[in-house]
SERO-4910 file (N, C-alpha, C, O; in steps of 0.05 Angstrom, whole numbers):
BEGIN
 pado doro    nc1    nc2    nc3   cac1   cac2   cac3    cc1    cc2    cc3    oc1    oc2    oc3
  Met    A   -967   -544    154   -965   -516    162   -970   -498    138   -958   -500    117
  Asp    A   -990   -479    141   -995   -461    120   -976   -437    121   -960   -435    140
  Ile    A   -977   -420    102   -958   -397    100   -962   -378    123   -942   -365    132
  Asp    A   -986   -375    133   -991   -357    156   -976   -368    181   -963   -353    196
  Gly    A   -978   -394    185   -964   -406    208   -934   -403    205   -920   -399    225
  Phe    A   -924   -406    181   -895   -402    176   -886   -374    185   -867   -371    200
  Trp    A   -901   -354    175   -893   -327    181   -897   -319    210   -883   -302    220
  His    A   -916   -331    223   -920   -327    252   -895   -336    267   -886   -322    286
  Leu    A   -884   -359    259   -860   -369    273   -836   -351    268   -821   -345    286
  Ile    A   -833   -342    243   -811   -323    236   -814   -298    253   -794   -288    264
  Glu    A   -838   -287    255   -842   -262    269   -838   -266    299   -826   -249    313
  Asp    A   -848   -288    310   -844   -294    339   -815   -296    345   -806   -287    366
  Ala    A   -800   -309    327   -771   -311    332   -757   -284    330   -739   -278    346
  Arg    A   -766   -267    312   -754   -241    309   -759   -224    334   -741   -211    344
  Leu    A   -784   -225    343   -791   -208    367   -780   -220    393   -778   -206    413
  Gly    A   -773   -246    392   -764   -259    417   -734   -258    421   -724   -271    440
  Thr    A   -719   -245    404   -690   -244    407   -683   -228    432   -696   -209    441
  Thr    A   -660   -236    444   -649   -222    467   -619   -219    463   -609   -231    444
  Pro    A   -606   -204    480   -576   -201    476   -562   -228    476   -540   -231    465
  Gly    A   -573   -248    490   -560   -274    491   -570   -295    472   -560   -317    472
  Glu    A   -591   -288    456   -603   -308    439   -613   -294    413   -630   -277    414
  Asp    A   -600   -302    391   -608   -288    366   -633   -301    353   -644   -320    364
  Gln    A   -641   -290    331   -666   -299    319   -666   -329    311   -685   -343    315
  Ala    A   -643   -338    301   -641   -367    293   -644   -385    317   -657   -405    316
  Ala    A   -631   -377    339   -632   -394    363   -661   -395    374   -670   -416    383
  Val    A   -675   -372    374   -702   -371    383   -720   -388    365   -738   -403    374
  Leu    A   -714   -387    339   -730   -403    320   -726   -433    325   -745   -448    323
  Val    A   -702   -441    330   -696   -469    336   -713   -478    361   -726   -499    361
  Arg    A   -713   -461    381   -728   -467    405   -758   -470    400   -771   -488    410
  Leu    A   -769   -452    383   -797   -453    377   -804   -477    360   -825   -490    364
  Leu    A   -787   -483    341   -792   -506    323   -790   -533    338   -805   -551    332
  Ala    A   -772   -534    358   -768   -559    373   -793   -566    389   -795   -589    399
  Arg    A   -812   -548    392   -837   -553    406   -857   -566    388   -878   -576    398
  Leu    A   -852   -567    362   -871   -577    343   -867   -607    337   -846   -618    345
  Ala    A   -886   -619    324   -883   -647    315   -863   -648    292   -861   -628    277
  Pro    A   -849   -670    288   -830   -672    266   -841   -664    239   -828   -651    223
  Gln    A   -866   -673    233   -878   -666    207   -883   -637    204   -883   -626    181
  Glu    A   -887   -622    226   -891   -594    224   -865   -579    219   -864   -559    205
  Ile    A   -843   -590    230   -817   -579    224   -810   -582    195   -799   -564    182
  Thr    A   -816   -606    184   -812   -611    156   -829   -592    138   -819   -582    118
  Ala    A   -854   -587    147   -871   -569    132   -860   -540    133   -862   -526    114
  Phe    A   -850   -533    156   -837   -506    159   -814   -503    139   -812   -483    126
  Gln    A   -797   -523    138   -774   -522    120   -783   -520     91   -770   -507     75
  Arg    A   -805   -533     84   -815   -531     57   -823   -502     51   -816   -491     30
  Arg    A   -837   -489     70   -845   -461     66   -820   -443     64   -819   -424     49
  Tyr    A   -800   -450     81   -775   -434     80   -762   -435     53   -754   -414     42
  Arg    A   -761   -459     42   -748   -462     16   -765   -449     -6   -754   -439    -26
  Glu    A   -791   -449     -3   -807   -436    -23   -802   -406    -23   -801   -393    -44
  Cys    A   -798   -394      1   -792   -366      3   -764   -360     -9   -760   -340    -22
  Arg    A   -745   -378     -3   -719   -375    -15   -721   -375    -46   -708   -358    -59
  Ala    A   -737   -393    -57   -739   -395    -86   -753   -370    -97   -745   -360   -118
  Arg    A   -774   -360    -84   -788   -336    -93   -770   -312    -94   -773   -294   -111
  Ser    A   -750   -311    -75   -733   -287    -74   -708   -290    -90   -690   -273    -89
  Cys    A   -706   -311   -106   -683   -315   -125   -690   -300   -151   -696   -312   -171
  Thr    A   -687   -273   -149   -693   -256   -173   -669   -238   -178   -654   -232   -160
  Glu    A   -667   -230   -203   -644   -213   -210   -645   -186   -195   -624   -177   -186
  Pro    A   -668   -172   -194   -668   -147   -179   -659   -149   -150   -646   -132   -139
  Leu    A   -667   -172   -137   -658   -176   -109   -629   -183   -108   -615   -176    -88
  Trp    A   -618   -196   -128   -589   -201   -129   -574   -174   -131   -554   -170   -118
  Val    A   -584   -156   -148   -572   -129   -150   -574   -115   -123   -555   -102   -114
  Ala    A   -596   -117   -109   -599   -105    -83   -579   -117    -63   -567   -103    -47
  Ala    A   -574   -143    -65   -555   -156    -47   -527   -145    -53   -511   -141    -34
  Cys    A   -520   -141    -78   -494   -130    -85   -491   -102    -74   -469    -95    -64
  Leu    A   -511    -86    -77   -510    -59    -67   -507    -58    -36   -492    -42    -26
  Ile    A   -522    -74    -23   -523    -74      7   -497    -86     18   -485    -75     37
  Asp    A   -488   -108      7   -466   -123     18   -440   -119      3   -419   -128     12
  Gly    A   -441   -105    -19   -416   -100    -34   -410   -121    -55   -395   -116    -74
  Glu    A   -420   -145    -51   -416   -167    -70   -437   -188    -62   -449   -187    -41
  Ala    A   -441   -207    -81   -461   -228    -74   -454   -253    -91   -464   -256   -113
  Asp    A   -437   -270    -81   -433   -296    -93   -456   -314    -85   -475   -304    -73
  Asp    A   -454   -340    -91   -477   -357    -85   -483   -358    -55   -506   -357    -47
  Glu    A   -462   -360    -38   -467   -361     -9   -476   -334      1   -494   -333     19
  Gly    A   -465   -313     -9   -473   -286      0   -502   -281     -8   -517   -268      8
  Phe    A   -511   -290    -31   -538   -285    -39   -557   -303    -23   -580   -295    -17
  Asp    A   -548   -327    -15   -564   -343      3   -568   -329     29   -591   -328     40
  Ser    A   -547   -319     41   -548   -305     67   -566   -281     65   -582   -275     83
  Phe    A   -564   -266     43   -581   -243     39   -610   -250     39   -627   -237     51
  Arg    A   -617   -272     25   -645   -281     25   -654   -292     52   -678   -289     59
  Asp    A   -636   -305     66   -643   -313     94   -649   -288    111   -669   -288    126
  Trp    A   -633   -267    108   -637   -242    122   -664   -230    115   -679   -220    131
  Leu    A   -670   -231     89   -695   -220     79   -719   -235     91   -739   -222     99
  Ile    A   -718   -261     93   -739   -277    105   -741   -269    135   -763   -267    146
  Gly    A   -718   -266    148   -718   -260    176   -730   -233    183   -737   -228    206
  Leu    A   -732   -215    163   -744   -189    167   -774   -191    172   -786   -173    183
  Gly    A   -786   -213    164   -815   -217    168   -830   -214    142   -820   -205    121
  Arg    A   -855   -221    143   -872   -223    119   -876   -196    105   -874   -194     80
  Val    A   -881   -175    120   -887   -149    108   -863   -139     92   -866   -131     69
  Arg    A   -839   -139    104   -816   -129     90   -807   -148     68   -798   -139     47
  Phe    A   -811   -174     72   -804   -194     51   -821   -189     26   -810   -187      4
  Glu    A   -847   -187     30   -865   -184      7   -860   -156     -6   -862   -154    -31
  Ala    A   -854   -136     10   -849   -110     -1   -824   -110    -18   -823    -98    -40
  Ala    A   -803   -125     -9   -778   -127    -24   -782   -142    -50   -770   -135    -71
  Leu    A   -799   -162    -50   -804   -177    -75   -819   -159    -95   -813   -160   -119
  Ala    A   -838   -143    -85   -853   -126   -103   -836   -102   -112   -839    -93   -135
  Asp    A   -819    -92    -94   -802    -68   -100   -776    -70    -85   -775    -60    -62
  Pro    A   -755    -82    -96   -730    -85    -82   -719    -58    -72   -703    -57    -53
  Asp    A   -726    -36    -85   -717    -10    -77   -727     -2    -50   -717     16    -37
  Ser    A   -749    -16    -40   -759    -10    -14   -740    -17      8   -743     -8     31
  Leu    A   -719    -33      2   -699    -40     22   -682    -16     30   -667    -18     50
  Ala    A   -684      5     15   -669     30     23   -679     40     50   -664     55     64
  Ala    A   -703     33     58   -714     43     83   -710     23    106   -720     28    128
  Val    A   -696      1    101   -693    -20    121   -665    -18    133   -646    -16    118
  Pro    A   -662    -19    160   -635    -19    172   -620    -45    165   -632    -66    163
  Trp    A   -595    -43    160   -579    -67    155   -550    -62    164   -541    -40    167
  Asp    A   -537    -84    168   -508    -84    172   -497   -111    163   -512   -131    162
  Gly    A   -472   -112    156   -460   -136    145   -462   -160    163   -466   -182    155
  Arg    A   -459   -155    189   -459   -177    209   -487   -190    210   -489   -214    211
  Ser    A   -508   -174    209   -535   -185    211   -541   -202    187   -555   -222    189
  Ile    A   -532   -194    164   -536   -209    139   -520   -235    140   -530   -256    133
  Glu    A   -496   -233    148   -479   -257    150   -490   -277    170   -491   -302    165
  Asp    A   -499   -268    193   -510   -285    214   -537   -297    206   -545   -318    217
  Ala    A   -551   -285    187   -577   -295    179   -576   -322    167   -596   -336    165
  Glu    A   -552   -330    157   -550   -357    145   -558   -379    165   -566   -401    157
  Asn    A   -557   -373    191   -564   -392    212   -594   -398    211   -603   -419    221
  Leu    A   -610   -380    200   -639   -384    199   -645   -409    181   -664   -424    187
  Ala    A   -629   -412    160   -634   -435    142   -629   -462    156   -639   -482    147
  Gln    A   -613   -462    177   -607   -486    192   -625   -491    216   -622   -511    230
  Ala    A   -644   -472    221   -660   -474    245   -677   -499    245   -678   -514    265
  Ala    A   -691   -505    223   -708   -528    221   -692   -554    223   -699   -572    238
  Pro    A   -670   -557    208   -654   -581    211   -643   -585    239   -643   -608    249
  Asp    A   -635   -563    252   -625   -565    280   -648   -574    299   -643   -591    316
  Ala    A   -671   -562    296   -694   -569    313   -702   -598    309   -708   -612    328
  Tyr    A   -703   -607    284   -711   -634    278   -691   -654    290   -699   -675    300
  Arg    A   -665   -647    288   -644   -664    300   -647   -666    330   -644   -687    342
  Gln    A   -653   -643    343   -657   -643    372   -680   -660    380   -679   -674    400
  Leu    A   -702   -659    364   -726   -673    371   -725   -703    365   -736   -719    381
  Thr    A   -713   -710    343   -714   -738    334   -687   -753    334   -687   -777    334
  Gly    A   -665   -737    335   -639   -750    333   -632   -756    304   -610   -767    299
  Gly    A   -649   -751    285   -644   -757    257   -641   -731    240   -643   -709    251
  Glu    A   -638   -735    214   -635   -713    196   -662   -706    183   -678   -723    177
  Leu    A   -666   -680    180   -691   -670    168   -693   -680    139   -675   -677    123
  Pro    A   -716   -693    131   -719   -701    103   -719   -677     85   -730   -656     92
  Leu    A   -708   -680     61   -707   -658     43   -735   -653     31   -746   -671     18
  Pro    A   -746   -629     35   -774   -625     25   -774   -622     -5   -754   -613    -18
  Asp    A   -796   -629    -17   -802   -624    -45   -811   -596    -48   -833   -589    -38
  Val    A   -796   -579    -62   -804   -551    -64   -800   -541    -93   -786   -555   -109
  Ala    A   -811   -518    -99   -807   -506   -125   -777   -500   -128   -764   -492   -110
  Leu    A   -768   -504   -153   -739   -500   -158   -733   -471   -161   -749   -455   -170
  Glu    A   -709   -463   -152   -699   -436   -157   -693   -433   -186   -685   -452   -200
  Arg    A   -696   -409   -196   -691   -404   -224   -663   -392   -229   -654   -375   -214
  Ala    A   -650   -402   -249   -624   -390   -257   -630   -365   -273   -650   -363   -287
  Phe    A   -612   -346   -271   -614   -322   -287   -586   -311   -291   -568   -317   -276
  Ala    A   -583   -295   -312   -557   -284   -318   -561   -255   -326   -583   -246   -330
  Gly    A   -539   -241   -328   -540   -213   -335   -541   -195   -311   -531   -202   -290
  Gly    A   -553   -172   -314   -554   -153   -292   -536   -130   -296   -518   -130   -313
  Pro    A   -540   -108   -281   -523    -84   -283   -494    -91   -280   -486   -106   -262
  Arg    A   -477    -78   -296   -448    -82   -293   -435    -57   -282   -410    -57   -277
  Thr    A   -450    -36   -278   -439    -11   -266   -458     -1   -245   -482     -8   -245
  Val    A   -448     16   -227   -465     29   -208   -486     46   -221   -509     48   -212
  Gln    A   -478     58   -244   -497     75   -258   -521     59   -268   -544     68   -267
  Glu    A   -515     35   -279   -537     18   -288   -555     10   -264   -579      9   -266
  Ala    A   -542      3   -242   -558     -5   -218   -575     18   -209   -597     13   -199
  Ser    A   -565     43   -211   -581     65   -201   -606     70   -217   -626     81   -206
  His    A   -607     61   -242   -632     63   -257   -652     42   -247   -676     47   -247
  Leu    A   -642     19   -239   -660     -2   -229   -669      3   -200   -693     -1   -194
  Leu    A   -650     11   -183   -656     14   -155   -644     41   -145   -624     41   -132
  Pro    A   -657     63   -153   -645     89   -147   -641     96   -118   -620    106   -110
  Arg    A   -661     90   -101   -659     97    -73   -638     80    -59   -623     90    -42
  Leu    A   -638     54    -65   -619     36    -53   -591     42    -61   -572     41    -45
  Thr    A   -587     49    -87   -561     56    -96   -550     81    -82   -527     82    -74
  Ala    A   -568    101    -79   -560    125    -65   -553    120    -36   -533    131    -26
  Arg    A   -568    104    -23   -562     98      5   -537     82      9   -521     87     27
  Ala    A   -533     62     -8   -510     44     -6   -484     59    -11   -463     53      1
  Gly    A   -485     79    -29   -462     95    -35   -439     80    -48   -415     87    -43
  Arg    A   -445     60    -63   -423     44    -76   -411     60    -99   -425     73   -114
  Thr    A   -384     59   -100   -370     72   -123   -356     51   -140   -344     57   -160
  Ala    A   -359     26   -132   -348      3   -148   -369    -18   -149   -386    -21   -132
  Trp    A   -367    -33   -170   -388    -54   -175   -375    -80   -183   -357    -80   -199
  Arg    A   -383   -101   -170   -372   -127   -176   -387   -140   -199   -411   -144   -197
  Thr    A   -373   -146   -221   -387   -157   -245   -390   -187   -242   -375   -203   -254
  Val    A   -409   -194   -227   -415   -223   -222   -442   -229   -233   -461   -214   -227
  Thr    A   -445   -250   -248   -472   -259   -252   -479   -274   -227   -462   -284   -213
  Val    A   -504   -276   -221   -512   -291   -198   -502   -319   -201   -503   -331   -222
  Ala    A   -493   -330   -178   -485   -358   -178   -510   -374   -175   -514   -390   -157
  Gly    A   -528   -370   -194   -554   -382   -192   -554   -411   -200   -538   -420   -216
  Pro    A   -572   -426   -188   -572   -455   -193   -583   -462   -220   -601   -448   -230
  Leu    A   -573   -482   -232   -585   -493   -256   -611   -507   -247   -616   -512   -224
  Ala    A   -628   -512   -267   -654   -525   -260   -649   -551   -245   -633   -568   -253
  Gly    A   -662   -554   -223   -659   -578   -207   -638   -577   -186   -634   -597   -172
  Ala    A   -624   -554   -183   -601   -553   -164   -606   -531   -144   -616   -510   -150
  Phe    A   -599   -536   -119   -599   -516    -98   -570   -510    -91   -554   -529    -90
  Pro    A   -562   -485    -86   -535   -478    -80   -522   -494    -58   -498   -501    -59
  Asp    A   -538   -501    -37   -526   -515    -15   -530   -545    -16   -525   -559      4
  Glu    A   -540   -555    -38   -546   -584    -40   -533   -598    -63   -526   -622    -61
  Gln    A   -530   -585    -86   -520   -598   -110   -500   -581   -124   -499   -556   -120
  Asp    A   -484   -593   -140   -465   -579   -157   -480   -569   -182   -502   -578   -188
  Gly    A   -468   -550   -197   -479   -541   -222   -491   -514   -220   -515   -510   -215
  Phe    A   -474   -494   -224   -483   -466   -221   -476   -451   -246   -459   -459   -262
  Val    A   -489   -428   -250   -483   -411   -273   -466   -388   -263   -475   -370   -248
  Phe    A   -441   -387   -272   -423   -365   -264   -414   -350   -289   -412   -362   -310
  Arg    A   -409   -325   -286   -395   -310   -306   -370   -298   -293   -360   -309   -273
  Thr    A   -360   -276   -304   -336   -264   -294   -340   -254   -265   -361   -244   -258
  Val    A   -320   -258   -249   -321   -248   -221   -297   -229   -218   -274   -239   -217
  Asp    A   -302   -204   -217   -280   -185   -213   -291   -159   -202   -315   -155   -200
  Trp    A   -273   -140   -196   -282   -114   -187   -276    -94   -209   -255    -95   -223
  Gln    A   -293    -74   -212   -288    -52   -230   -285    -27   -213   -304    -16   -203
  His    A   -260    -18   -210   -254      6   -195   -247     28   -215   -236     22   -236
  Pro    A   -253     53   -209   -244     74   -226   -214     73   -230   -199     71   -211
  Gly    A   -205     74   -255   -176     74   -261   -164     47   -261   -140     44   -263
  Arg    A   -180     26   -260   -169     -1   -261   -184    -17   -283   -207    -12   -289
  Asp    A   -170    -37   -294   -183    -53   -314   -198    -75   -300   -198    -77   -276
  Ser    A   -211    -93   -316   -229   -113   -305   -214   -134   -289   -226   -149   -273
  Ala    A   -188   -137   -293   -172   -157   -279   -161   -145   -253   -148   -160   -237
  Gly    A   -167   -120   -247   -158   -108   -223   -131    -94   -225   -122    -83   -205
  Gly    A   -119    -94   -249    -94    -80   -252    -98    -51   -260   -120    -43   -263
  Pro    A    -76    -36   -262    -78     -8   -269    -91     -4   -296    -85    -19   -315
  Gly    A   -109     15   -299   -123     19   -324   -106     36   -343   -115     41   -365
***
């Protein structure tokens, strides 16, 4: 499956949603019509997109949109980003501040994690077995990033303004070490995890 075929399936699933069937469920149904090797190829493309979107600016965007982004939250955010389709995905990679023009809500981002399970679910339905783990480009670890809303506003001014955050969670991305995926292996890069509220110290007590 080439990248065009991958994005066609994502878009067909997005446009095919109904009140009783969300995007992930539609995607499972579409994938279950394919041969097992095509489902495996789809999952490889999915993981490649996940890896491409593992960037510090997009992690900052995830924090602004969702209020925080630990490893699972950042995974869900990137699943949601893929689910938006090719045009918005590529736009966000080129300019994360473009997400200021995209509708979002916490529930849609949380539910997007089901997209990552669509191919394994379809493969299981079709074959009764587990989807083989595809060989894909590794996600990159990174550290640092804005520690205040003011710093974030310099990086993503429109998104910061729209999100309206007055507190910032000082988390480094729970990014994988070389060779590790958040949902497959242990070994992550963490720094301090806390909230910085006006008038409070970094431990959350009175300042």
